[in-house]
C-alpha positions as CSV (number, residue, x, y, z in Angstrom):
1,M,-65.4,6.9,-53.8
2,R,-64.2,8.3,-50.5
3,L,-62.4,5.1,-49.5
4,R,-60.6,5.1,-52.9
5,L,-59.6,8.8,-52.5
6,E,-58.2,8.2,-49.0
7,T,-56.2,5.2,-50.3
8,L,-54.8,7.3,-53.2
9,T,-53.9,10.2,-50.9
10,R,-52.2,7.9,-48.5
11,D,-50.3,6.1,-51.2
12,F,-49.3,9.4,-52.8
13,A,-48.2,11.1,-49.5
14,G,-46.5,7.9,-48.3
15,T,-48.1,8.1,-44.9
16,D,-51.2,6.7,-43.2
17,S,-53.9,9.1,-42.4
18,V,-54.5,7.4,-39.1
19,P,-54.3,10.0,-36.3
20,A,-51.3,9.4,-34.1
21,K,-51.9,8.2,-30.5
22,R,-50.1,9.7,-27.6
23,P,-46.3,9.8,-28.2
24,V,-44.4,7.0,-26.5
25,R,-42.3,9.6,-24.7
26,H,-45.4,10.8,-22.6
27,I,-46.2,7.2,-21.7
28,L,-42.7,6.5,-20.7
29,R,-42.5,9.6,-18.6
30,Y,-45.7,8.7,-16.8
31,A,-44.5,5.2,-16.2
32,T,-41.2,6.4,-14.9
33,A,-42.8,8.9,-12.5
34,C,-45.1,6.2,-11.2
35,M,-42.2,3.8,-10.7
36,W,-40.2,6.5,-8.7
37,V,-43.2,7.2,-6.5
38,F,-43.7,3.5,-5.8
39,L,-40.0,2.9,-5.1
40,L,-39.7,5.8,-2.7
41,G,-42.7,4.6,-0.8
42,F,-41.5,1.0,-0.9
43,I,-38.0,1.9,0.3
44,S,-39.2,4.1,3.2
45,G,-41.5,1.3,4.3
46,C,-38.6,-1.1,4.8
47,Y,-36.9,0.9,7.6
48,T,-37.8,1.9,11.1
49,F,-36.2,4.0,13.9
50,T,-35.4,1.9,17.0
51,P,-34.0,3.0,20.3
52,V,-30.2,2.7,20.5
53,A,-29.1,0.0,22.9
54,T,-25.3,0.2,22.2
55,A,-23.3,2.8,20.5
56,P,-24.2,2.9,16.8
57,A,-21.5,2.6,14.2
58,P,-20.3,5.7,12.4
59,G,-22.3,6.4,9.3
60,A,-25.5,5.2,10.8
61,E,-28.7,7.3,10.4
62,V,-29.7,8.5,13.9
63,V,-32.5,10.7,15.4
64,L,-31.6,12.4,18.7
65,G,-34.6,13.5,20.7
66,L,-33.6,16.6,22.8
67,N,-34.5,17.2,26.4
68,D,-35.3,20.6,27.8
69,Q,-31.7,21.4,28.7
70,G,-30.6,20.4,25.2
71,R,-33.3,22.7,23.6
72,A,-32.1,25.6,25.8
73,T,-28.4,25.1,25.1
74,L,-28.7,24.2,21.4
75,G,-31.4,26.9,20.8
76,Q,-28.9,29.2,19.2
77,S,-27.7,26.5,16.7
78,V,-30.9,24.7,15.8
79,G,-33.7,26.8,17.1
80,P,-35.4,27.1,20.5
81,A,-38.3,24.7,19.8
82,A,-36.3,21.8,18.3
83,E,-37.8,18.4,19.2
84,S,-35.3,16.2,17.4
85,I,-32.2,16.3,15.2
86,E,-31.7,13.7,12.4
87,G,-28.5,12.9,10.6
88,K,-25.5,10.6,10.0
89,L,-23.4,9.8,13.0
90,Q,-19.8,10.8,12.5
91,T,-18.4,9.8,15.9
92,K,-19.8,9.0,19.3
93,N,-18.0,8.9,22.6
94,D,-19.1,8.8,26.3
95,S,-19.8,12.5,26.4
96,A,-21.1,13.5,22.9
97,Y,-22.6,12.6,19.5
98,V,-21.1,14.3,16.4
99,I,-23.6,14.1,13.5
100,S,-23.9,15.5,10.0
101,V,-27.3,17.1,10.4
102,S,-29.9,16.3,7.6
103,S,-33.0,17.8,9.3
104,V,-34.3,19.4,12.5
105,R,-37.9,18.8,13.6
106,Y,-39.8,21.3,15.8
107,F,-42.7,20.9,18.2
108,N,-44.9,23.0,15.9
109,G,-44.7,20.3,13.2
110,G,-42.2,22.2,11.1
111,T,-39.0,20.7,9.7
112,N,-35.8,22.5,8.8
113,V,-33.6,20.7,6.2
114,W,-29.9,20.9,6.6
115,S,-27.1,20.0,4.2
116,G,-24.9,17.9,6.4
117,E,-23.4,20.5,8.6
118,P,-21.6,18.9,11.6
119,L,-23.1,19.4,15.1
120,T,-21.8,18.2,18.4
121,V,-24.6,17.2,20.8
122,A,-23.7,16.3,24.4
123,T,-25.2,13.0,25.6
124,H,-26.9,14.6,28.6
125,F,-28.8,16.8,26.1
126,V,-30.4,13.7,24.5
127,D,-33.6,12.3,25.8
128,L,-33.9,9.4,23.4
129,A,-31.4,8.3,20.6
130,R,-32.9,6.2,17.8
131,E,-31.2,4.4,14.9
132,R,-32.6,3.6,11.4
133,R,-32.7,-0.1,10.9
134,F,-34.0,-2.5,8.3
135,S,-37.4,-3.9,9.2
136,P,-38.2,-7.4,7.7
137,G,-41.8,-7.2,8.8
138,R,-42.4,-3.9,7.1
139,T,-40.6,-5.1,4.0
140,A,-42.8,-8.2,3.8
141,L,-45.9,-6.0,4.2
142,A,-44.8,-3.6,1.5
143,A,-43.9,-6.4,-0.9
144,A,-47.3,-8.1,-0.3
145,A,-49.1,-4.7,-0.9
146,A,-47.1,-4.2,-4.1
147,A,-48.0,-7.7,-5.3
148,A,-51.7,-7.2,-4.5
149,A,-51.7,-3.9,-6.3
150,A,-50.1,-5.3,-9.4
151,L,-52.4,-8.3,-9.4
152,S,-55.5,-6.2,-9.0
153,F,-54.3,-3.9,-11.8
154,I,-53.8,-6.9,-14.2
155,L,-57.1,-8.6,-13.3
156,T,-59.2,-5.4,-13.6
157,R,-57.9,-4.7,-17.0
158,S,-58.2,-8.2,-18.5
159,L,-54.6,-8.2,-19.4
160,F,-54.4,-12.0,-19.5
161,G,-56.9,-12.0,-22.4
162,S,-59.1,-14.8,-20.9
163,S,-62.2,-14.8,-22.9
164,G,-64.3,-17.8,-23.8
165,P,-66.6,-18.6,-26.7
166,D,-70.0,-16.9,-26.8
167,K,-72.4,-18.8,-24.5
168,T,-75.6,-17.6,-26.2
169,P,-76.8,-20.0,-28.8
170,N,-77.3,-18.8,-32.4
171,P,-81.0,-18.3,-32.9
172,G,-80.8,-19.4,-36.5
173,P,-82.4,-17.9,-39.6
174,P,-85.7,-16.0,-39.3
175,Q,-88.8,-18.0,-40.0
176,G,-90.7,-16.6,-42.9
177,S,-94.5,-16.8,-43.3
């Protein structure tokens, strides 16, 4: 009787009485967030900062490690305990770097984010200049890790649907006495 009543109610209302699962929007949001986290990690793993051998091209991402004289002189601009300045190189000549500063790192572990303000740093204030470069080795490692993660996800969830026939034999009908 109950099954018949549910069928009549469903037919009359024009909807199924099956409770709705999570809306697709929530699943898509979650998948999109996971994708962005993965991509940010993947992209950052593909680059490394290497010491500058020649003058980097304008527009290159550089990190300028400051010496003691640079910290003392630039203390009013960037702070007295600045360890390094990161940003895009605008110009470089024999005496100075002009960069659009994106962040300043301090010896206490803190970081101050800037919004591209130009700063001139004399070359004799720089202890070590490093440039952001593409790293094929890190990229290969990141790609291998991503492939391994995807494969392990698929295999642990049986997404390939590999199931075989039941291996236990049918015991047959019960024996009566």
